[in-house]
Phi, psi and omega in degrees: 000145185282320186193176179272145167299139186300320178298318179292320178300317178297320179295320178296315179298315179298316180294323181297328180253013176057030179289329184255008180101153185290343184259028180295130175255119186274339180216155178237124177074192181287157179265139184232143182263133175245139180266135186248139174261349172212131182282150175264212180215187179298336184246357179217142180291153172279189177259116183280146173304133180289153176299125178187149180058232182268003182261132176249117179292159181089009176064051180304173184306330181286353182257020178295138177247152180240126182242140176289166176299147181293146174212135179055035176079013181226156172233148177226151177298144179244018174205153177291149173250121186224136173237120177267164177055048180294153170281169173292123184193166170241116180267125183248345182191181179224158171226146176251126181237150172279181184243033177296168177306322170244090186305146179242136177285137181247315184226158176209158176178156178278149171290156178295334174210138177301148179237117177265130177244147172263160178305127180095349179293167172252132175254133182216144171242120185295151174306134180087350184271343177261116184231152175226137186221142174249014180252000000 
C-alpha cells in the first residue's frame, strides 16, 4: 500500500507524542479491504468496486484482512485475501478501512499491476503480498 489516510496519519503522530492522551485508539474493530477501480490519495477516497457477483462494497465481513505483527517498521498480510465470483472489472488499488459504525479509511494504495477480472473470476492477493510500512 502506498500510504496512510491523512486523518489516520495525524492520529498516529499525535499518539506517538502523546498529544491526544495515552489511551488513543487508532482503529475500531477488524480491518477490512476494499477493492478500488480508481485510486484516491491521502486526502480523498478512491472509487470502490460496486457490489456485484461475489463482491460486497463497503468492506463487508468477508473482506476482513489478517496482518502479522510488525517488524522493522512494516506489517504484511499473513493470509490470502480472496473474492470469488468477481464481476467484470479492472482493480487498480486497495483501501483498508476499520469496521466502526461509521467506518474510517486507514490506508490506501495502488496494486503493483492492475488486475482485470471477468464475471465469475476469482481475485486474490497472496499471503505476505499486502504490506504497510512506516519506514
